C-alpha positions in Angstrom: -0.2 0.3 -0.2 1.2 3.4 -1.1 1.4 6.3 1.4 0.7 9.3 -1.3 -2.0 11.0 0.0 -1.8 10.1 3.7 -1.6 12.5 6.3 -2.8 11.7 9.7 -6.2 13.7 9.8 -7.7 12.2 6.5 -6.7 9.1 4.9 -7.8 9.2 1.8 -8.7 12.7 0.8 -5.7 14.5 -1.0 -7.2 17.8 -0.9 -7.3 18.1 3.2 -4.8 20.9 4.4 -2.5 21.4 6.6 -2.5 22.7 10.4 -0.2 25.3 8.9 -2.3 25.7 6.1 -5.2 26.1 8.0 -3.9 28.8 10.1 -2.3 30.8 7.5 -6.1 30.8 5.9 -7.6 31.3 9.3 -5.2 34.2 9.7 -6.1 35.8 6.0 -9.7 35.9 6.5 -9.5 37.6 10.0 -7.5 40.2 8.5 -10.4 40.3 5.8 -12.8 40.9 8.6 -10.9 43.1 10.6 -10.7 45.3 7.7 -14.7 45.0 6.6 -15.4 46.3 10.3 -13.1 48.7 10.7 -14.4 50.5 6.8 -17.7 49.7 8.2 -17.1 51.7 11.4 -15.7 54.5 9.5 -18.7 54.9 7.0 -21.1 54.8 10.1 -19.3 57.4 12.0 -19.3 59.7 8.5 -22.7 59.2 7.8 -23.7 60.4 11.6 -22.5 63.4 11.5 -24.4 66.7 10.6 -23.2 67.6 7.5 -23.1 71.3 7.4 -21.3 74.4 5.9 -20.6 76.1 9.5 -17.4 77.1 10.0 -15.7 76.5 13.3 -16.6 80.1 14.6 -20.3 78.9 14.4 -22.3 77.3 17.2 -25.2 75.1 16.8 -28.7 76.3 18.6 -32.2 75.0 18.4 -35.3 77.6 18.3 -39.1 76.4 18.7 -41.2 78.5 16.1 -44.7 78.5 15.8 -46.0 76.9 12.6 -48.0 79.1 10.5 -50.5 78.3 7.6 -48.5 77.7 4.3 -45.3 77.0 6.3 -43.4 74.5 4.9 -39.7 72.8 5.7 -38.5 74.0 2.7 -39.3 77.7 3.8 -37.6 76.8 7.1 -34.7 76.0 5.6 -34.6 79.2 3.3 -35.0 80.5 6.6 -32.3 78.6 9.4 -30.9 76.6 7.1 -28.1 78.4 5.1 -24.9 77.0 6.6 -25.9 73.5 5.9 -24.6 71.5 2.6 -28.6 71.0 1.2 -32.1 71.1 2.2 -31.9 67.6 2.0 -29.7 67.4 5.0 -31.4 70.0 7.0 -35.3 68.3 6.6 -33.4 65.2 7.5 -32.1 66.5 10.9 -35.4 68.3 11.2 -37.5 65.2 10.8 -34.8 63.4 13.2 -35.1 66.1 15.9 -39.1 66.7 15.4 -39.9 62.9 15.2 -41.8 63.5 12.0 -42.9 61.3 9.8 -44.4 63.2 6.8 -43.8 66.7 5.7 -47.3 67.9 6.7 -46.8 70.4 9.0 -50.1 71.6 11.5 -50.7 75.1 11.8 -50.9 76.0 15.5 -48.2 73.8 16.4 -44.7 74.0 17.3 -41.6 72.8 15.2 -37.6 72.9 16.4 -35.4 73.7 14.4 -31.8 73.7 14.0 -29.6 77.0 13.3 -26.1 78.4 13.5 -25.2 81.6 14.5 -21.6 83.3 15.4 -23.4 84.9 18.6 -22.8 83.0 22.0 -25.9 82.5 23.4 
């Protein structure tokens, strides 16, 4: 009987991996998984940061505004959102702050709006 293809882990399979090969593959898989976790974390952290054009000398504040008939999130963006990159970013933050699920605003109720100012309040 020939010993060709014999190893102590698998008597008949020529494709069996040696412990050293398994260790190398395990390390490569661990490295790839680590890189993926780090990349995912960086992407999430960047996505969670508020996108605004506000320079370091601006301070972020919030104001409560009574909603008047005809008010829209677009009109609030034009008044309070000048330091945001775009209206979408501003509106998303307003949705989050006020727990809104729709852009329909009810006259007579209040809404909290973010804005930036150089004033210290």
